[in-house]
N, C-alpha and C positions, 0 to 999 in steps of 0.2 A: 516425381516430388513425393518423398515419403509424407503418410501423417505424424503427427506428434502427439500421442496423448501422456495425458498427467499419470503414471504408474505406480504413486507413491507420495503421501507426503507426511510431514512429522513436526512438530513444535518443540520450542522450548517456552516453559510460560513466559509472558512478557509481566515484567516490575523493577524491583529494584533486590539484586540479590548480591550483598559484597562480599560475601563469600567465596562468592565463584570467578574465575577466570573468563576469559571471551571465548578460548580456547574450549572449556568444559563444557559453556552453554552452546558452542558451536555445536560441539561433541553430540552434545544429547539430540539436537534437531536432526542432524545427521542419522543417528542409529536409526530415528522413529519413520525416516522415510522411507531409510533400507529394508527395513523389516516390514513397514506398510505395500512394498515395493516387491518383496518375496526375493531381495537379490542381498547377496553377501557382495564386501567391499572391491572384490575381483570381478565383480559385474558393471562394475563404472568405467566406460570411455573417457571421460573426459569431466570436467569441474569449472562451473563458477562460479565465484568469490565473492560477495556484494557485503561490503563497510565502509564506511564512510570515516568514520574518528577514531581508530585506533588509532593511529598515529600522534595524535594529539593528545588524549586520555590515556591512552596504557603504553606507548611508547613503540608499541610495533608497529614497524612501515614495509613496505614492498612484498614481503612474501606472506600475507596473512593466512589465504585460504592453504597455501600450504605447509604449515603451522598446524591449523584446523585439522583438517584430513590425515595426515600422518599419525595423527592422536589415536583415528579407527581403523588404523590400517591399510586408507589408500593412498598410492603412491605408481609413480610409473607413470601414469596418464599425462594428458595434460590439464595444468590446473592455472584460470585464468580468473587474476583480479578484478572487478569491478568496481569502479568509484566514482558513483555519479547523485553528490549529493543524500539528500533521502529518495530518490527517484532510484537507487542500486540496486535493488533488488529487481525493478521491472525491466532497465535495462540489461539483469544477469539473464532473466528469464527470455526476454527478447531476443538475447545473442543464441541461447541454449537452443529456444524453436527453429531460428534460423540453422543452426548446425546440424538437427535431426531431420529438417524436413528437405537437406540440401544430401544428404546418406553419408554426411562427411564423419557421425557418430550415433551409433543405435539408441546406445543408454547415457545420458548426462544428467547430473545432480547437478543442483543448483542449491548453493545456500546462502541466506544471510544474515550475521547476525553483527549485533553490538552491543560494547557495554559501556552506557553514557553513564549509568553514576560511580562515581569515584569517593563524593562525600563532600564533592566542593559543586554546588551548583551554578555557579558564576563561571567557572571555568567549561563547564557542557556547554550552557549558553554561549560564550565566547565562543568555539566550537563551531558549534551551528551559525554565527553569523560568519563563517569566512567560505561560506557555500553562496557567497555571489563575489560578485566582481570587486576585490578589495581595493581596485586602484581607484573606485568606482565610489564605493560606500565605507571603506577607509575611515576610522578618526569622526564616525558620526552618529556613533551608538545603534548602527541599525539593526531590527530587530524584526525576526519575524512576524509575529502577532502584531506590529504596528502597521509592517507590509499588508498582513491580511485583512486586519481590521478598516483599511480603505478601503480593499476590493468588497469589503463586505458592505459599509457605507454606500459605495458605489450602487449595488443591488438592491438598498433596501431602497433609496431614492427611485433608480428605476421602477423596480417593482411594485414602489408603496407599500414595502413592509413594515410593521413592528416589530418592537422588541419582542413581543410575543411568538412569534415565526424565530428567532432564534432561539429562543428557549423550548418551543416547541420540540425543535430538531435534537435538541441536547438531550431532554428528557428521553426521546428515542432511543437514543445510540447507548444511553446507560442503561437505557433498559433490556436492551439487547446483547448488552456488555456484561449484565449480571448472569444469564445465563453460557456464558462461555468459558469453560473452565481454563482456557489459558491466562483471560483478559488480566488488565492489572486492576481495574476499576472493577471490582461485581457488587456495588451496591447501587441500586434506582436511586433516584432523586429526584422532586419535585420540581415545580416551573417556577416555584420560590424558591427554594433552594438554591438555584441559578441564579434567580435574582438578588439576591443576598448576595452572593458571592461577590468579593471586590472588584472594582474595576481594574483592566490590566492595561487595554488602548481602549478607549471606547469607539465601538458600544460591545466590544470585546469583557467579557467575564470571567472569573478564574476559574469556573466549573465548563465552560466554554472552550477551552485550552488544555493542548495535550500538555505531557507529563514528560521528565525524563524517565527513560526505561532501558532494562538490561531484556533481551533476550534474542531466540531466533528462532527462523522455519527455515527449511526445507522441502523443496520436491524432486521427486525424478520422471524426467523427461524423455517419454521411450516413443521408437519405432514400432512398439508391437502393444495393443490393448493390454489392460490389465481387466482385474475384477472388476473397476469401477468404470471403464469405458466411456472416460473423459477426455474428448479430443481438442487440443489449441485450434480453434479454426480463424480466427483473428489475433494478427501480431501486428501495432502500428508504434510508432516512436516518431517522435519530433521532438527539436530544441526549440528555444524561443526564437522568433522572427526578430528580422530589423525592418521593425516595423514602419519606418519611414521609405522602404524600396520594396516592401513585401505584402504589403497591405495590412489591415486592419484584425485579421484571423489570429486567435488565440493557438498559443501553444497545445492547449487540450482538445480542439476541434482540429487542429490537423494532426494529431494524434488520432484522434476517435475517426476520423474519416479515414486514417488507412487500415485503419481495424474494421472496417465496418466492409468497404473496398474489397481488402485482403480476405475475410469472412463469406461475402454476399449476401449481408443477412444490414437491416436497421435497425434502428431504438426499440422501435413495434416489434423485433422478433425475440426480444432480450426481457428476459421476465425473474432478473434478482444482480445487484450493481454492488459491489465494492467501489468508493472512493476516499481519494486522500483527505481527510477532515482534519487539516491539522491543528485547525479550529473547527470545532463544530457546526458552525455555519455556513462554512464553504460550501458545503454537500449543496445547498440550496444554489450556490452559484452554480452548481456541476448541473441540475436539473434542466437549464438549456442550454449549456458549452454542450454536452454530450446528447443534445437531440431528443430529450424528452418530453420537454414542454415549450412551446413559444416564446417568446418575449413577452410579458405583462400574463403570463399565465400560474408563475411561481405563487403568488400568493392560493390561488386557488387549488394548486397541487397541495397545499400545506392543511390549506382549509378541510379537505377531502380527505387528508391522511393517507394521500396515495403512497407512501413510502414505508409505514408502518410494516414490522413482518408480517403480519397478516394480512396486508394490503393488496390493492392491483400488482406495483413495482416494489417490490422491498428493497431499501438501501441499506446499506452497511447490518447486514443481518449478526454481523460478530461483535458489533460495538463500537466500528472503526478507530480511526486513530486517537479518537476522545476516550474512547473507554476502553478498549483491549490494550492501546501505549501504542508505543511508537520507539522501538531499538529499529535505529533510521533505516541499516543496511536489510533489515528483514522485512519491511514494511509491506514492499510487494511482495514478496513471495508468498506473505501472511496473507496478502487479498483473495493470491488465486488459489492458495489452500482451501480457504473460506468457500471460496465457488465452488472445488473437488467436492469437500463433502456435502455443503448444499444440493449438489447436482445430481448425487450420490442416494443421497438423503440418510447420510450418518452424523447431521448435526444435530443431533441429542435434542434438546429442550427447545432452543433456538430456529430449530427445523420448517423453514417454509412450507407452503402448498407445493407438490411438485411440480417444477419445471425443466425446459430443456437447455436453456442456455442463459449464460452470465458474462458480465462485462467487470472489469476491475483497470481504475487507472489509479497510476502513481507516479505523483509530481513530488522536483525536488531540484532546489534551489532558487536561485532569481538574477535573471538577467534583465536591464534594459526595464520590458514593462509585464515582463512573464514569468512564469517559471521556468528554470532552465530548460527541465527537461523532461517530457512527459511519454511517457511508456502503458500503452492501453491492449489488454488481454481478453480475449472473447474466448470463453470455453461453450461447450455441446456436450451432453449426454448422450449417448448414440440409445 
């Protein structure tokens, strides 16, 4: 089995870009990743392209990746479109890792891009709501903020957390995002700022919730090491279980176990983490779900500020979805690109202390009682 290295990374900044097309946004990230990999377009053997909502929001269906990559001179090779709600980027990277490890391809481009801002926020929110079983949720006004509020309230009850914990993690991630040049929101905020923002779905306030974003992220997965020498050592994925038949193990725990087993490591071997905090307090859920603390210890984790950028196990040094932004198809790839920069010592002002391994969790959609799909990747600096 071949190794799979991340040879290069690239971004289009996250935010609102009404003057740009989805094709232009994707192309910028692809060209940056190719440049970082020291490759030209002819050096790519295959591509996996992640997007969730272009059909609903821009009208482009079916051949999205082909339209993006033709504009930068990539054609003739297999271009495979991946759609898996907010976890499309993680799913695309999972497939690319398998493709390179198997020896089928030597160099695979992975790109995720989304254009959510069309001047009609209601339309974008309606598109997001389709990432569930519409025969079950149709007509009931299902919104992900409400689902996430239920998850956060359950955690607060189980871990005896107050609103101050929710405010703390939000402030932490906005401090990180303020140092990230691609972040949508680059302004620090105080706990009072968070507390004063309007309630969206109790206990979640406006500044705890991700916004509508445009943007793109790309990376090249290669069988050969690059100057960075960052390798994907673990890749795991899982969809929502049928809990009545398969037990109470969550989608995240299923996916992370596969990644840990694949990598031959555990939580104590990880030095930096990027998680899918579509609302910032979800980060607190993942402290337990990913095995970094036992049930009953989340409050201690927060009190000791263990996940600060300067702490022993930094979470979301990029700013996370809440501050970095959430162009849906790009999110899972952006998480891994952040880990590559951190493990390479190239994260600039937000650089954490040197560490060897990082983990990224990308979640998407909602089925039954869980996110519909989770992808987890573990990276190691050689």
